[in-house]
C-alpha positions in Angstrom: 6.4 -59.1 55.9 8.3 -56.4 57.7 8.0 -54.0 54.8 4.2 -54.7 54.5 3.8 -54.0 58.2 5.8 -50.8 58.0 3.8 -49.6 55.0 0.5 -50.4 56.9 1.6 -48.5 60.0 2.7 -45.6 57.9 -0.8 -45.5 56.3 -2.5 -46.0 59.6 -0.7 -43.4 61.8 -1.9 -40.2 59.9 -5.5 -41.5 60.2 -5.3 -42.4 63.8 -7.8 -39.7 64.9 -10.3 -41.0 62.3 -9.9 -44.6 63.4 -10.3 -43.6 67.0 -13.5 -41.7 66.3 -14.9 -44.6 64.3 -14.1 -47.0 67.2 -15.7 -44.6 69.8 -18.8 -44.1 67.7 -19.2 -47.9 67.3 -18.8 -48.7 71.0 -21.1 -45.8 72.0 -23.9 -47.1 69.7 -23.5 -50.7 71.0 -23.4 -49.7 74.7 -26.3 -47.2 74.3 -28.5 -49.9 72.8 -27.5 -52.4 75.5 -28.3 -49.9 78.3 -31.5 -48.8 76.7 -32.7 -52.4 76.4 -31.7 -53.3 79.9 -33.7 -50.3 81.2 -36.7 -51.2 79.0 -36.8 -47.8 77.3 -39.7 -47.4 74.9 -37.6 -46.3 71.9 -33.9 -47.4 72.3 -33.3 -45.8 68.8 -33.0 -42.4 70.4 -30.5 -43.5 72.9 -28.3 -44.9 70.1 -28.7 -41.8 67.9 -27.9 -39.5 70.8 -24.8 -41.5 71.7 -23.6 -41.3 68.1 -24.3 -37.5 68.0 -22.5 -36.9 71.3 -19.4 -38.8 70.4 -17.3 -36.2 68.6 -13.7 -35.7 67.5 -12.6 -34.2 70.8 -13.8 -34.4 74.4 -14.4 -30.6 74.4 -16.8 -30.9 71.4 -18.5 -33.9 73.0 -19.1 -31.8 76.2 -20.7 -29.0 74.2 -22.8 -31.3 72.0 -24.1 -33.3 75.0 -25.0 -30.1 76.9 -26.8 -28.6 73.9 -28.6 -31.9 73.2 -29.8 -32.4 76.8 -30.9 -28.8 77.2 -32.8 -28.9 73.8 -34.3 -32.2 74.6 -35.5 -31.3 78.1 -36.9 -28.0 76.9 -38.6 -29.6 73.9 -40.0 -32.4 76.0 -41.5 -29.9 78.5 -43.0 -27.7 75.8 -44.2 -30.6 73.7 -45.7 -32.3 76.7 -47.6 -29.2 77.7 -49.0 -28.8 74.1 -49.9 -32.5 74.1 -51.7 -32.3 77.5 -53.4 -28.9 77.3 -54.2 -28.5 73.6 -57.0 -30.8 72.3 -56.0 -32.7 69.1 -58.4 -35.5 68.7 -59.3 -34.6 65.1 -57.0 -34.2 62.2 -57.6 -30.5 62.1 -56.9 -30.3 65.9 -53.7 -32.3 65.4 -52.5 -29.9 62.7 -53.2 -27.0 65.0 -51.3 -28.6 67.9 -48.4 -29.4 65.6 -48.2 -25.8 64.5 -48.2 -24.6 68.1 -45.5 -27.1 68.9 -43.2 -26.3 66.0 -43.5 -22.6 65.3 -42.0 -21.2 68.5 -39.3 -23.8 68.7 -38.4 -23.3 65.1 -38.0 -19.6 65.8 -35.8 -20.5 68.8 -33.7 -22.8 66.7 -33.3 -20.1 64.0 -32.0 -17.7 66.8 -29.9 -20.4 68.6 -29.1 -23.3 66.2 -27.5 -25.3 69.0 -31.0 -25.9 70.4 -32.6 -27.2 67.2 -33.2 -30.6 68.8 -35.9 -29.0 70.9 -38.2 -28.9 67.8 -37.6 -32.5 67.0 -38.3 -33.5 70.6 -41.5 -31.6 70.8 -42.8 -33.3 67.6 -41.9 -36.7 68.9 -43.6 -36.1 72.2 -46.7 -34.8 70.4 -47.0 -37.5 67.7 -45.8 -40.7 69.4 -48.9 -41.0 71.6 -51.0 -40.8 68.4 -49.1 -43.7 66.9 -48.6 -46.0 69.9 -50.6 -46.3 73.2 -48.4 -44.1 75.3 -49.5 -41.4 77.7 -48.3 -37.9 76.8 -46.4 -37.5 80.0 -44.8 -40.9 79.7 -43.8 -40.0 76.1 -42.0 -36.8 77.4 -40.3 -38.7 80.2 -39.2 -41.6 77.9 -37.7 -39.1 75.4 -35.6 -37.4 78.2 -34.5 -40.8 79.6 -33.5 -42.1 76.1 -31.5 -39.0 75.3 -30.0 -39.0 78.8 -28.8 -42.5 78.4 -27.3 -41.8 75.0 -25.6 -38.6 76.2 -24.1 -40.3 79.2 -22.8 -43.3 77.2 -21.4 -41.0 74.5 -19.6 -38.8 77.0 -18.2 -41.9 78.9 -16.9 -43.4 75.7 -15.3 -40.0 74.7 -13.6 -39.8 78.0 -12.3 -43.4 78.2 -11.8 -44.9 74.8 -8.8 -43.4 73.0 -9.8 -39.9 74.2 -8.8 -37.1 71.8 -8.1 -33.8 73.5 -8.8 -30.6 71.6 -5.6 -29.1 73.0 -3.5 -31.3 70.9 -5.7 -30.8 67.8 -5.4 -27.0 68.3 -1.6 -27.2 68.3 -1.6 -29.3 65.2 -4.0 -26.8 63.5 -1.8 -23.9 64.5 1.3 -25.6 63.2 -0.6 -26.3 59.9 -1.5 -22.6 59.7 2.1 -21.6 60.2 3.3 -23.9 57.5 0.8 -22.3 55.1 1.9 -18.8 56.1 5.5 -19.8 55.4 4.6 -20.9 51.9 2.6 -17.7 51.3 5.3 -15.4 52.7 7.9 -17.2 50.6 5.8 -16.8 47.4 5.1 -13.1 48.2 8.7 -12.1 48.8 9.9 -14.1 45.8 7.4 -12.1 43.8 9.4 -9.0 44.4 12.1 -10.3 42.0 10.5 -13.2 40.1 6.8 -12.2 39.7 3.7 -13.6 41.3 1.6 -16.6 40.5 -1.7 -15.0 41.6 -3.8 -18.1 41.3 -1.4 -20.1 43.5 -1.2 -17.2 46.0 -5.0 -16.9 46.2 -5.1 -20.7 47.0 -2.6 -20.2 49.7 -4.4 -17.2 51.3 -7.7 -19.1 51.2 -6.0 -22.1 52.8 -4.7 -19.9 55.6 -8.1 -18.4 56.2 -9.8 -21.9 56.3 -7.1 -23.2 58.7 -7.5 -20.3 61.0 -11.3 -20.8 61.1 -10.7 -24.4 62.0 -8.2 -23.4 64.7 -10.7 -20.9 66.3 -13.3 -23.6 66.5 -10.9 -26.2 68.0 -9.6 -23.5 70.3 -13.0 -23.0 71.8 -13.3 -26.7 72.4 -9.9 -26.7 74.1 -11.0 -23.8 76.3 -14.1 -25.8 77.2 -11.9 -28.7 78.3 -9.6 -26.4 80.2 -12.5 -24.8 82.1 -13.8 -28.3 83.0 -10.4 -29.3 84.4 -9.9 -31.9 81.7 -6.6 -30.5 80.3 -3.7 -28.5 81.6 -1.6 -25.9 79.9 -1.8 -22.4 78.6 -4.9 -20.8 77.1 -5.1 -21.4 73.3 -6.7 -17.9 72.7 -3.4 -15.9 72.7 -1.9 -18.3 70.2 -4.9 -17.8 67.9 -4.7 -14.0 68.2 -1.0 -14.0 67.3 -1.7 -16.2 64.2 -4.5 -13.8 63.2 -2.2 -10.9 63.4 0.4 -12.8 61.3 -2.3 -13.4 58.7 -3.1 -9.7 58.7 0.6 -9.0 58.1 0.5 -11.3 55.0 -2.5 -9.4 53.7 -0.5 -6.2 53.9 2.5 -7.7 52.3 0.2 -9.0 49.5 -1.1 -5.6 48.9 2.4 -4.2 48.7 3.7 -6.9 46.4 1.4 -6.6 43.4 4.3 -6.4 40.9 8.1 -7.1 40.9 10.4 -4.3 42.1 11.8 -2.0 39.3 15.1 -3.3 37.9 17.0 -0.6 39.6 15.8 -1.7 43.0 16.1 -5.4 42.2 19.8 -5.0 41.7 20.2 -3.3 45.0 17.7 -5.2 47.2 17.4 -8.6 45.5 20.0 -10.3 47.7 18.6 -8.8 50.9 15.1 -9.8 50.0 16.1 -13.4 49.2 17.9 -13.7 52.5 15.0 -12.3 54.4 12.6 -14.6 52.6 14.7 -17.7 53.5 15.1 -16.6 57.1 11.4 -15.7 57.7 10.0 -18.8 56.0 12.5 -21.1 57.8 11.6 -19.5 61.1 7.8 -20.0 60.6 8.3 -23.6 59.5 10.5 -24.3 62.6 7.9 -22.7 64.9 5.3 -25.0 63.3 7.5 -28.0 64.1 8.2 -26.7 67.6 4.4 -26.5 68.3 3.8 -30.0 67.1 6.6 -31.4 69.2 6.1 -29.1 72.2 9.6 -27.8 72.0 11.1 -24.3 72.6 11.0 -22.0 69.6 13.9 -21.6 67.2 16.2 -18.6 67.8 14.8 -15.4 66.2 18.4 -14.1 65.6 18.8 -15.2 61.9 15.5 -13.6 60.9 16.3 -10.3 62.8 19.8 -10.2 61.1 18.2 -10.7 57.7 15.7 -8.0 58.4 18.4 -5.6 59.7 20.4 -6.2 56.5 17.3 -5.4 54.4 16.6 -2.2 56.4 20.2 -1.1 55.9 19.9 -1.7 52.1 16.6 0.2 52.0 18.2 3.1 53.8 21.1 3.2 51.3 18.6 3.1 48.4 16.7 6.1 49.9 20.0 8.0 50.4 20.9 7.5 46.8 17.5 9.0 45.7 16.3 5.9 43.9 12.9 6.1 45.5 12.3 9.6 44.3 12.5 8.4 40.7 9.7 5.9 41.2 6.0 6.6 40.2 3.8 7.4 43.1 2.0 4.0 43.3 5.3 2.1 43.2 6.8 4.3 46.0 3.7 3.8 48.1 3.9 0.0 47.8 7.6 0.1 48.6 7.0 2.0 51.9 4.0 -0.2 52.7 6.3 -3.2 52.4 8.7 -1.7 54.9 5.8 -1.1 57.3 4.6 -4.7 56.8 8.1 -6.1 57.5 8.3 -4.2 60.8 4.8 -5.5 61.8 5.9 -9.0 60.9 9.0 -8.6 63.1 6.9 -7.6 66.1 4.5 -10.5 65.6 7.4 -12.9 65.2 8.4 -11.9 68.7 4.8 -12.5 69.9 4.9 -15.9 68.2 8.2 -16.7 70.0 6.5 -16.1 73.3 3.4 -18.2 72.4 5.5 -21.2 71.3 7.6 -20.9 74.5 4.4 -21.1 76.5 3.6 -24.5 75.0 7.1 -26.0 75.2 7.5 -28.9 77.6 10.4 -28.8 80.1 13.5 -30.6 79.1 12.9 -30.6 75.3 15.6 -29.0 73.2 15.0 -26.0 71.0 13.6 -26.6 67.6 16.1 -26.3 64.8 15.4 -24.0 61.9 14.5 -26.0 58.8 
């Protein structure tokens, strides 16, 4: 019994955000229908649909969705109501003309500002509902706004109260995931200097980093929205996002420099230093990811700096011995590009240390290098 319960909990915990969202959506739909019926709204369906649409994965996203939906609905209701009242449409041809007048400008607006695409739907509803049911055009517009208003309020209330999910925590988790992917990619790249590259695997890693950073940027905007509304405290997510973008750029430069293993003469001299640097850098990135998740202070940067200093010392010795002059031009160019990339990586590791420190909670110990 205990093992079954433990197994169930282990399966449930990683899916907690999804279970929470499902619960919020269900409650929002039920409450929206109840309020719409108690207020005797003409079409409770729209209150329910709005509540479901507004209930998002985070409070910040719910705020944006609710604002966009209300603005689009009010604008579409006003415009659709004006078309319904002032444009004659008693015949089929007249109705087609009125529908074109209602849809065309709002469709253009939605193409320019996709967040207002609900305005087109609202205008169509306001125009066509009076032709289907015995409802005055003005009453149709007012009903539509009330129905959406009820749904938006219910959706926001549920998002705030029932297992609220803050975008700030999601942003830290996404940043940690990006750092873990960067650690894997950097390890594969530096290992390629002596063991060769698996280009397919490397492309998958780079694509994964790009996708994770896009997700992080989106969640970061939601976190900033929550912060501006006073719903969360803590640092701005934007500096962390910028630091990770710079680290991604460093990996791109390393990838361009590491298109083939080092020549045997350089592998003999630099292989040990490269392996030590790879282990230190990837361990530091992984430890920073863990520190962000747990809101701890960053791991010490000393091991990575020592490994980098040892690598730089070996590179200087190789240059003094004239081994670089014997390389073909393209190999020498990649070799120097790698040195530049390592220096940029070092600078951005320092920036990362500051960003992780900003998010650390007081009293938590420093994260250990893994």
